[in-house]
C-alpha positions as CSV (number, residue, x, y, z in Angstrom):
1,M,5.3,9.7,15.0
2,H,5.6,13.4,14.9
3,P,2.2,15.0,14.3
4,A,3.3,17.6,11.7
5,P,0.6,20.3,11.2
6,S,1.0,20.3,7.4
7,I,0.2,16.6,7.2
8,I,-2.7,16.9,9.6
9,F,-4.2,19.8,7.6
10,F,-3.6,17.8,4.4
11,T,-5.3,14.6,5.4
12,V,-8.3,16.3,7.0
13,F,-9.0,19.0,4.4
14,S,-8.1,17.2,1.2
15,G,-10.3,14.3,2.5
16,L,-13.2,16.7,2.8
17,G,-12.5,18.1,-0.7
18,F,-12.3,14.7,-2.4
19,G,-15.3,13.6,-0.4
20,M,-17.3,16.5,-1.8
21,L,-16.1,15.8,-5.4
22,A,-17.2,12.2,-5.0
23,F,-20.8,13.3,-4.3
24,L,-20.7,16.1,-6.9
25,G,-19.7,13.5,-9.5
26,L,-22.8,11.5,-8.6
27,G,-24.9,14.6,-9.2
28,K,-25.4,15.4,-5.5
29,P,-26.7,18.0,-5.1
30,D,-28.5,18.5,-8.4
31,V,-27.5,22.0,-9.2
32,S,-26.1,24.0,-12.1
33,G,-24.8,27.4,-13.0
34,F,-23.4,29.7,-10.3
35,T,-24.7,27.4,-7.5
36,A,-22.8,24.5,-8.9
37,F,-19.7,26.7,-9.4
38,V,-19.8,27.5,-5.7
39,F,-19.9,23.8,-4.7
40,F,-17.1,22.9,-7.1
41,A,-15.0,25.9,-5.9
42,I,-15.3,24.9,-2.3
43,A,-14.4,21.3,-3.1
44,Y,-11.3,22.3,-5.2
45,L,-10.2,24.8,-2.5
46,L,-10.3,22.0,0.1
47,A,-8.7,19.3,-2.1
48,V,-6.0,21.5,-3.7
49,G,-5.3,23.4,-0.5
50,G,-4.8,20.2,1.4
51,L,-2.5,18.8,-1.3
52,I,-0.4,22.0,-1.4
53,S,0.0,22.0,2.4
54,S,1.5,18.5,2.3
55,T,4.4,19.8,0.3
56,F,5.5,21.9,3.3
57,H,6.5,18.6,5.0
58,L,8.9,17.7,2.2
59,G,12.6,18.4,2.7
60,N,12.8,19.8,-0.8
61,P,9.3,20.9,-1.9
62,Q,10.5,21.9,-5.4
63,R,11.2,18.2,-6.0
64,A,7.6,17.1,-5.3
65,I,7.1,16.5,-9.0
66,K,9.5,13.6,-8.9
67,A,7.1,11.7,-6.6
68,F,4.8,11.1,-9.6
69,S,7.3,8.8,-11.3
70,Q,7.2,6.0,-8.6
71,W,3.6,5.0,-9.0
72,R,4.5,1.3,-9.6
73,S,5.8,0.9,-6.0
74,S,4.8,4.0,-4.0
75,W,1.4,4.7,-2.6
76,L,2.5,8.4,-2.2
77,S,3.1,8.5,-5.9
78,R,-0.2,6.7,-6.7
79,E,-2.0,9.2,-4.5
80,G,-0.5,12.1,-6.5
81,C,-1.4,10.6,-9.8
82,L,-4.9,9.8,-8.7
83,A,-5.4,13.3,-7.3
84,V,-4.3,15.0,-10.5
85,A,-6.5,12.6,-12.6
86,T,-9.5,13.3,-10.3
87,L,-9.0,17.1,-10.5
88,V,-8.7,17.0,-14.3
89,V,-11.8,14.7,-14.8
90,M,-13.9,16.6,-12.3
91,G,-12.8,19.9,-13.9
92,L,-14.1,18.8,-17.3
93,Y,-17.3,17.5,-15.6
94,A,-17.7,20.8,-13.8
95,I,-17.5,22.8,-17.0
96,G,-20.4,20.9,-18.4
97,V,-22.5,21.4,-15.2
98,V,-21.6,25.0,-14.6
99,F,-21.6,26.5,-18.0
100,F,-23.8,24.3,-20.2
101,N,-26.2,22.8,-17.6
102,T,-25.1,19.4,-18.9
103,R,-24.3,16.5,-16.7
104,I,-22.0,14.0,-18.4
105,V,-22.9,11.0,-16.2
106,P,-20.0,8.6,-17.2
107,L,-17.5,11.4,-16.6
108,G,-19.0,12.3,-13.2
109,L,-19.1,8.6,-12.2
110,L,-15.4,8.2,-13.2
111,G,-14.6,11.3,-11.2
112,A,-16.4,10.0,-8.1
113,I,-14.5,6.7,-8.3
114,L,-11.2,8.5,-8.7
115,S,-12.0,10.7,-5.7
116,V,-12.6,7.8,-3.4
117,A,-9.5,6.0,-4.9
118,T,-7.4,9.1,-4.0
119,V,-8.5,9.0,-0.4
120,F,-7.9,5.3,-0.3
121,A,-4.4,5.9,-1.7
122,T,-3.7,8.5,1.0
123,S,-4.7,6.0,3.7
124,M,-2.5,3.3,2.2
125,I,0.6,5.5,2.6
126,Y,0.2,4.8,6.3
127,T,-1.5,1.4,6.2
128,Q,1.5,-0.2,4.3
129,M,3.9,0.7,7.1
130,K,4.7,-2.5,8.9
131,T,7.1,-0.6,11.1
132,V,4.1,1.2,12.7
133,P,1.8,-1.7,13.9
134,R,-1.0,0.7,14.9
135,W,-1.3,1.8,11.3
136,H,-0.7,-1.6,9.6
137,H,-4.4,-2.5,9.9
138,W,-7.6,-2.6,7.9
139,T,-9.3,0.0,10.1
140,V,-7.1,2.8,8.7
141,P,-8.5,2.9,5.1
142,L,-12.0,2.6,6.5
143,L,-11.4,5.5,8.9
144,F,-9.9,7.8,6.2
145,M,-12.7,7.1,3.8
146,G,-15.4,7.3,6.5
147,Y,-14.3,10.8,7.4
148,A,-14.0,11.9,3.8
149,L,-17.4,10.6,2.7
150,T,-19.2,11.8,5.8
151,G,-17.7,15.3,5.4
152,G,-18.4,15.2,1.6
153,A,-22.0,14.2,2.2
154,F,-22.5,17.0,4.8
155,L,-21.0,19.7,2.6
156,T,-23.1,18.7,-0.4
157,G,-26.3,18.7,1.7
158,Q,-26.9,15.0,2.0
159,I,-28.1,15.4,5.5
160,Q,-29.4,11.9,6.1
161,L,-26.2,10.3,4.9
162,A,-24.1,12.7,6.9
163,T,-26.1,12.0,10.1
164,A,-25.5,8.3,9.6
165,G,-21.9,9.0,8.7
166,F,-21.2,10.9,11.9
167,A,-22.5,8.0,14.0
168,T,-20.5,5.5,11.8
169,I,-17.2,7.4,12.1
170,G,-17.6,7.6,15.8
171,L,-18.0,3.8,16.0
172,M,-15.1,3.3,13.6
173,Q,-12.9,5.6,15.6
174,V,-13.5,3.7,18.8
175,I,-12.8,0.4,17.1
176,Y,-9.5,1.8,15.7
177,W,-8.4,2.8,19.2
178,V,-9.4,-0.4,20.8
179,L,-7.8,-2.6,18.2
180,G,-4.7,-0.4,17.9
181,D,-3.7,0.1,21.5
182,N,-2.0,-3.3,21.9
183,R,-0.8,-3.8,18.3
184,F,2.7,-2.8,19.1
185,Q,3.1,-5.4,21.8
186,Q,1.2,-8.0,19.7
187,S,3.6,-7.3,16.7
188,G,6.5,-8.9,18.8
189,S,8.8,-6.0,18.1
190,T,11.5,-5.7,20.9
191,L,15.0,-4.3,21.2
192,E,16.2,-7.9,20.4
193,T,14.2,-8.1,17.1
194,A,15.1,-4.5,16.2
195,T,18.8,-5.1,16.6
196,G,18.9,-8.7,15.4
197,L,20.7,-9.7,18.5
198,G,17.9,-11.8,20.0
199,H,19.7,-15.1,19.3
200,I,22.4,-14.0,21.8
201,G,20.0,-13.3,24.6
202,K,18.4,-10.3,26.3
203,A,19.7,-7.0,24.7
204,R,20.1,-3.7,26.5
205,M,21.6,-0.4,25.5
206,F,25.1,0.1,26.7
207,E,24.7,3.9,26.1
208,A,22.3,6.1,24.2
209,P,22.6,5.8,20.4
210,H,22.7,9.5,20.0
211,S,24.4,12.6,21.5
212,S,21.7,15.1,20.4
213,K,18.3,15.2,18.6
214,N,18.4,13.8,15.1
215,Y,16.0,13.3,12.2
216,L,14.7,9.9,13.3
217,M,13.9,11.2,16.8
218,K,12.2,14.3,15.4
219,E,10.0,12.4,12.8
220,M,9.6,8.9,14.1
221,V,9.5,9.2,17.9
222,H,6.8,11.1,19.7
223,V,5.6,10.3,23.2
224,I,2.2,11.4,24.5
225,G,1.0,10.8,28.1
226,R,-1.9,8.4,28.5
227,K,-3.8,10.9,30.5
228,H,-3.6,13.6,27.8
229,A,-4.3,11.0,25.1
230,R,-7.5,9.9,26.9
231,T,-8.7,13.5,27.2
232,L,-8.0,14.2,23.6
233,R,-9.7,11.0,22.5
234,I,-12.9,11.9,24.4
235,G,-12.8,15.5,23.1
236,G,-12.1,14.4,19.5
237,L,-14.9,11.8,19.6
238,V,-17.4,14.2,21.0
239,L,-16.6,16.9,18.5
240,A,-16.0,14.9,15.4
241,S,-19.0,12.5,15.8
242,I,-21.4,12.8,18.7
243,L,-22.1,16.6,18.7
244,P,-22.6,16.9,14.9
245,W,-24.8,13.8,15.0
246,A,-26.9,15.2,17.9
247,I,-27.3,18.6,16.2
248,L,-28.6,17.1,12.9
249,M,-30.6,14.5,14.7
250,F,-32.4,16.6,17.3
251,L,-32.1,20.3,16.4
252,G,-33.2,20.1,12.8
253,F,-31.5,21.5,9.7
254,S,-30.8,25.2,9.3
255,H,-27.8,27.0,7.8
256,I,-26.7,28.3,11.2
257,M,-26.9,24.8,12.7
258,A,-25.2,23.3,9.7
259,L,-22.3,25.8,10.0
260,L,-22.0,25.1,13.7
261,A,-22.0,21.3,13.1
262,L,-19.3,21.7,10.4
263,I,-17.0,23.8,12.6
264,I,-17.4,21.3,15.5
265,H,-16.8,18.3,13.2
266,V,-13.7,19.8,11.6
267,T,-12.3,20.7,15.0
268,G,-12.8,17.1,16.2
269,A,-11.4,15.7,13.0
270,L,-8.2,17.7,13.5
271,M,-7.9,16.4,17.1
272,T,-8.4,12.8,16.2
273,R,-6.0,13.1,13.2
274,W,-3.4,14.7,15.5
275,L,-3.8,11.6,17.8
276,F,-3.5,9.4,14.7
277,F,0.1,10.5,14.3
278,A,1.0,11.3,17.9
279,E,0.0,7.8,19.2
280,A,1.7,5.9,16.3
281,E,4.6,3.9,17.7
282,H,7.4,3.3,15.2
283,T,9.8,0.4,15.8
284,V,12.8,2.8,15.5
285,G,11.8,4.2,18.9
286,L,13.1,1.0,20.4
287,Y,16.6,2.2,19.7
288,Y,16.0,5.3,21.7
289,G,14.3,3.7,24.7
290,Q,10.9,5.1,23.5
291,R,8.0,4.0,21.4
Protein backbone atom coordinates (compact mmCIF):
# COMPACT_ATOMS: atom_id res chain seq x y z
CA MET A 1 0.00 0.00 0.00
CA HIS A 2 1.15 3.53 -0.70
CA PRO A 3 2.51 5.06 2.55
CA ALA A 4 0.85 8.48 2.24
CA PRO A 5 2.49 11.03 4.60
CA SER A 6 -0.88 12.48 5.63
CA ILE A 7 -2.17 9.09 6.80
CA ILE A 8 1.07 8.28 8.62
CA PHE A 9 0.93 11.65 10.40
CA PHE A 10 -2.75 11.11 11.20
CA THR A 11 -2.43 7.64 12.70
CA VAL A 12 0.64 8.50 14.79
CA PHE A 13 -0.25 11.93 16.14
CA SER A 14 -4.00 11.49 16.56
CA GLY A 15 -3.19 8.29 18.44
CA LEU A 16 -0.94 10.25 20.79
CA GLY A 17 -3.63 12.88 21.28
CA PHE A 18 -6.44 10.45 22.05
CA GLY A 19 -4.07 8.46 24.27
CA MET A 20 -3.44 11.65 26.25
CA LEU A 21 -7.16 12.37 26.48
CA ALA A 22 -7.78 8.86 27.82
CA PHE A 23 -5.43 9.46 30.76
CA LEU A 24 -6.67 13.01 31.33
CA GLY A 25 -10.19 11.63 31.52
CA LEU A 26 -9.02 9.30 34.28
CA GLY A 27 -7.61 12.25 36.22
CA LYS A 28 -3.99 11.58 35.28
CA PRO A 29 -2.19 13.81 36.06
CA ASP A 30 -4.17 15.38 38.90
CA VAL A 31 -3.87 19.00 37.80
CA SER A 32 -6.17 21.99 37.41
CA GLY A 33 -6.13 25.57 36.23
CA PHE A 34 -3.50 26.69 33.73
CA THR A 35 -1.47 23.47 34.08
CA ALA A 36 -4.51 21.42 33.12
CA PHE A 37 -5.18 23.80 30.24
CA VAL A 38 -1.69 23.12 28.85
CA PHE A 39 -2.21 19.34 29.02
CA PHE A 40 -5.61 19.52 27.32
CA ALA A 41 -4.30 21.96 24.70
CA ILE A 42 -1.47 19.60 23.74
CA ALA A 43 -3.85 16.63 23.58
CA TYR A 44 -6.34 18.52 21.40
CA LEU A 45 -3.58 19.85 19.16
CA LEU A 46 -2.32 16.32 18.52
CA ALA A 47 -5.76 14.73 18.11
CA VAL A 48 -7.35 17.45 15.97
CA GLY A 49 -4.15 18.08 13.99
CA GLY A 50 -3.97 14.40 13.14
CA LEU A 51 -7.62 14.28 12.11
CA ILE A 52 -7.25 17.33 9.89
CA SER A 53 -4.17 15.87 8.20
CA SER A 54 -6.16 12.78 7.21
CA THR A 55 -8.46 14.89 5.03
CA PHE A 56 -5.54 15.72 2.72
CA HIS A 57 -5.65 12.11 1.53
CA LEU A 58 -9.25 12.46 0.36
CA GLY A 59 -9.96 13.08 -3.29
CA ASN A 60 -12.49 15.75 -2.31
CA PRO A 61 -11.71 16.96 1.24
CA GLN A 62 -14.76 19.23 1.20
CA ARG A 63 -16.93 16.12 1.17
CA ALA A 64 -15.42 14.70 4.37
CA ILE A 65 -18.60 15.57 6.25
CA LYS A 66 -20.42 12.88 4.26
CA ALA A 67 -18.29 10.18 5.88
CA PHE A 68 -20.21 10.61 9.14
CA SER A 69 -23.43 9.29 7.59
CA GLN A 70 -22.20 5.72 7.02
CA TRP A 71 -21.59 4.74 10.65
CA ARG A 72 -23.71 1.59 10.36
CA SER A 73 -21.33 -0.05 7.89
CA SER A 74 -18.09 1.93 7.80
CA TRP A 75 -15.33 1.93 10.41
CA LEU A 76 -14.08 5.19 8.90
CA SER A 77 -17.44 6.76 9.64
CA ARG A 78 -17.52 5.25 13.14
CA GLU A 79 -14.07 6.64 13.79
CA GLY A 80 -15.23 10.14 12.77
CA CYS A 81 -18.33 9.95 14.96
CA LEU A 82 -16.37 8.64 17.94
CA ALA A 83 -13.68 11.30 17.48
CA VAL A 84 -16.23 14.12 17.53
CA ALA A 85 -18.02 12.61 20.53
CA THR A 86 -14.70 12.29 22.37
CA LEU A 87 -13.69 15.87 21.68
CA VAL A 88 -17.07 17.21 22.81
CA VAL A 89 -17.21 15.14 26.00
CA MET A 90 -13.59 15.86 26.92
CA GLY A 91 -14.11 19.54 26.11
CA LEU A 92 -16.91 19.72 28.68
CA TYR A 93 -14.80 17.77 31.15
CA ALA A 94 -11.85 20.11 30.56
CA ILE A 95 -13.96 23.20 31.28
CA GLY A 96 -14.75 21.88 34.73
CA VAL A 97 -11.12 20.97 35.47
CA VAL A 98 -9.52 24.11 34.05
CA PHE A 99 -11.94 26.84 35.10
CA PHE A 100 -13.75 25.44 38.14
CA ASN A 101 -11.23 22.97 39.60
CA THR A 102 -14.03 20.42 39.42
CA ARG A 103 -13.54 16.92 38.11
CA ILE A 104 -16.79 15.39 36.85
CA VAL A 105 -15.69 11.75 37.20
CA PRO A 106 -18.45 10.07 35.10
CA LEU A 107 -17.83 12.54 32.26
CA GLY A 108 -14.08 11.94 32.40
CA LEU A 109 -14.55 8.18 32.45
CA LEU A 110 -16.87 8.38 29.43
CA GLY A 111 -14.32 10.54 27.62
CA ALA A 112 -11.54 8.04 28.39
CA ILE A 113 -13.63 5.16 27.02
CA LEU A 114 -14.49 7.14 23.89
CA SER A 115 -10.83 8.02 23.39
CA VAL A 116 -9.78 4.37 23.41
CA ALA A 117 -12.77 3.46 21.22
CA THR A 118 -11.69 6.09 18.67
CA VAL A 119 -8.20 4.58 18.39
CA PHE A 120 -9.76 1.11 18.11
CA ALA A 121 -12.04 2.34 15.29
CA THR A 122 -9.01 3.77 13.48
CA SER A 123 -7.26 0.40 13.69
CA MET A 124 -10.36 -1.41 12.42
CA ILE A 125 -10.32 0.64 9.22
CA TYR A 126 -7.29 -1.46 8.30
CA THR A 127 -8.04 -4.68 10.22
CA GLN A 128 -11.32 -5.21 8.35
CA MET A 129 -9.57 -5.36 4.96
CA LYS A 130 -9.47 -9.01 3.92
CA THR A 131 -7.74 -7.93 0.71
CA VAL A 132 -4.67 -7.00 2.79
CA PRO A 133 -3.88 -10.22 4.72
CA ARG A 134 -1.09 -8.60 6.75
CA TRP A 135 -3.64 -6.18 8.25
CA HIS A 136 -6.51 -8.64 8.62
CA HIS A 137 -5.24 -9.83 11.99
CA TRP A 138 -5.83 -9.29 15.72
CA THR A 139 -2.36 -7.77 16.19
CA VAL A 140 -3.29 -4.55 14.39
CA PRO A 141 -5.80 -3.16 16.96
CA LEU A 142 -3.45 -4.10 19.80
CA LEU A 143 -0.57 -2.36 18.04
CA PHE A 144 -2.52 0.85 17.44
CA MET A 145 -3.86 1.00 20.99
CA GLY A 146 -0.46 0.07 22.42
CA TYR A 147 1.23 2.99 20.71
CA ALA A 148 -1.58 5.40 21.63
CA LEU A 149 -1.75 4.45 25.31
CA THR A 150 2.02 4.30 25.73
CA GLY A 151 2.41 7.74 24.19
CA GLY A 152 -0.53 9.06 26.20
CA ALA A 153 0.92 7.70 29.44
CA PHE A 154 4.29 9.26 28.70
CA LEU A 155 2.88 12.67 27.77
CA THR A 156 0.77 12.78 30.93
CA GLY A 157 3.70 11.90 33.17
CA GLN A 158 2.77 8.29 33.95
CA ILE A 159 6.40 7.23 33.75
CA GLN A 160 6.10 3.71 35.16
CA LEU A 161 3.26 2.89 32.79
CA ALA A 162 5.13 4.47 29.89
CA THR A 163 8.29 2.47 30.67
CA ALA A 164 6.30 -0.75 30.64
CA GLY A 165 4.47 0.44 27.54
CA PHE A 166 7.66 1.03 25.56
CA ALA A 167 8.77 -2.51 26.28
CA THR A 168 5.32 -3.88 25.41
CA ILE A 169 4.97 -2.14 22.06
CA GLY A 170 8.43 -3.37 21.10
CA LEU A 171 7.33 -6.96 21.74
CA MET A 172 4.01 -6.37 19.98
CA GLN A 173 5.76 -4.87 16.98
CA VAL A 174 8.00 -7.92 16.61
CA ILE A 175 5.00 -10.26 16.93
CA TYR A 176 3.15 -8.25 14.26
CA TRP A 177 6.08 -8.59 11.87
CA VAL A 178 6.68 -12.28 12.55
CA LEU A 179 3.03 -13.26 12.13
CA GLY A 180 2.45 -10.89 9.22
CA ASP A 181 5.35 -11.77 6.95
CA ASN A 182 3.79 -14.95 5.56
CA ARG A 183 0.12 -14.04 5.80
CA PHE A 184 -0.21 -13.21 2.11
CA GLN A 185 1.03 -16.65 1.10
CA GLN A 186 -1.09 -18.29 3.80
CA SER A 187 -4.20 -16.48 2.58
CA GLY A 188 -4.11 -18.53 -0.63
CA SER A 189 -4.46 -15.48 -2.89
CA THR A 190 -2.98 -16.14 -6.33
CA LEU A 191 -3.48 -14.86 -9.85
CA GLU A 192 -5.93 -17.75 -10.32
CA THR A 193 -8.09 -16.78 -7.34
CA ALA A 194 -7.85 -13.08 -8.17
CA THR A 195 -9.11 -13.59 -11.72
CA GLY A 196 -11.50 -16.43 -10.93
CA LEU A 197 -9.87 -18.56 -13.63
CA GLY A 198 -8.36 -21.16 -11.35
CA HIS A 199 -10.84 -23.83 -12.48
CA ILE A 200 -9.34 -23.67 -15.96
CA GLY A 201 -5.75 -24.15 -14.87
CA LYS A 202 -2.63 -22.09 -14.28
CA ALA A 203 -3.23 -18.46 -15.23
CA ARG A 204 -0.65 -16.06 -16.58
CA MET A 205 -0.80 -12.53 -17.91
CA PHE A 206 -0.91 -12.32 -21.70
CA GLU A 207 0.15 -8.68 -21.44
CA ALA A 208 0.24 -5.98 -18.78
CA PRO A 209 -3.23 -4.85 -17.63
CA HIS A 210 -2.20 -1.21 -17.95
CA SER A 211 -0.44 1.10 -20.35
CA SER A 212 0.50 3.71 -17.74
CA LYS A 213 0.32 4.33 -14.01
CA ASN A 214 -3.21 4.33 -12.64
CA TYR A 215 -4.98 4.94 -9.34
CA LEU A 216 -4.79 1.32 -8.18
CA MET A 217 -1.07 1.14 -8.80
CA LYS A 218 -0.53 4.42 -7.00
CA GLU A 219 -2.61 3.59 -3.92
CA MET A 220 -2.62 -0.19 -3.62
CA VAL A 221 0.73 -1.37 -4.97
CA HIS A 222 3.97 -0.44 -3.27
CA VAL A 223 7.13 -2.54 -3.30
CA ILE A 224 9.91 -2.17 -0.77
CA GLY A 225 13.12 -4.18 -0.89
CA ARG A 226 13.68 -6.70 1.91
CA LYS A 227 17.06 -5.20 2.71
CA HIS A 228 15.61 -1.73 3.19
CA ALA A 229 12.64 -3.11 5.12
CA ARG A 230 14.97 -4.95 7.49
CA THR A 231 17.01 -1.80 8.12
CA LEU A 232 13.91 0.28 8.76
CA ARG A 233 12.46 -2.38 11.06
CA ILE A 234 15.57 -2.43 13.22
CA GLY A 235 15.76 1.37 13.27
CA GLY A 236 12.06 1.77 14.03
CA LEU A 237 12.14 -0.82 16.80
CA VAL A 238 15.19 0.74 18.44
CA LEU A 239 13.81 4.28 18.26
CA ALA A 240 10.16 3.60 19.07
CA SER A 241 10.74 1.13 21.88
CA ILE A 242 14.23 0.18 23.03
CA LEU A 243 15.90 3.60 23.37
CA PRO A 244 12.96 5.35 25.12
CA TRP A 245 12.67 2.38 27.48
CA ALA A 246 16.41 2.47 28.23
CA ILE A 247 16.38 6.23 28.85
CA LEU A 248 13.54 6.00 31.36
CA MET A 249 14.85 2.81 32.92
CA PHE A 250 18.51 3.71 33.41
CA LEU A 251 18.98 7.47 33.09
CA GLY A 252 16.20 8.55 35.42
CA PHE A 253 13.50 11.13 34.79
CA SER A 254 14.23 14.74 33.94
CA HIS A 255 12.51 17.10 31.56
CA ILE A 256 15.46 17.05 29.16
CA MET A 257 15.60 13.24 29.14
CA ALA A 258 11.82 13.08 28.75
CA LEU A 259 11.91 15.41 25.75
CA LEU A 260 14.71 13.37 24.21
CA ALA A 261 12.81 10.13 24.76
CA LEU A 262 9.68 11.64 23.25
CA ILE A 263 11.47 12.83 20.10
CA ILE A 264 13.15 9.44 19.69
CA HIS A 265 9.88 7.55 20.22
CA VAL A 266 7.89 9.66 17.76
CA THR A 267 10.63 9.28 15.14
CA GLY A 268 10.53 5.51 15.59
CA ALA A 269 6.73 5.45 15.55
CA LEU A 270 6.73 7.30 12.22
CA MET A 271 9.19 4.77 10.81
CA THR A 272 7.21 1.72 11.94
CA ARG A 273 3.94 3.26 10.74
CA TRP A 274 5.53 3.99 7.33
CA LEU A 275 6.44 0.30 7.18
CA PHE A 276 2.92 -0.62 8.27
CA PHE A 277 1.64 0.79 4.98
CA ALA A 278 4.67 0.15 2.73
CA GLU A 279 4.82 -3.57 3.56
CA ALA A 280 1.07 -4.17 3.23
CA GLU A 281 0.40 -6.39 0.22
CA HIS A 282 -2.98 -5.83 -1.46
CA THR A 283 -4.37 -8.65 -3.58
CA VAL A 284 -4.94 -6.22 -6.47
CA GLY A 285 -1.16 -6.27 -6.90
CA LEU A 286 -1.50 -9.74 -8.37
CA TYR A 287 -2.98 -8.16 -11.51
CA TYR A 288 0.15 -6.10 -11.96
CA GLY A 289 2.68 -8.82 -11.25
CA GLN A 290 3.47 -7.26 -7.86
CA ARG A 291 2.31 -7.59 -4.27
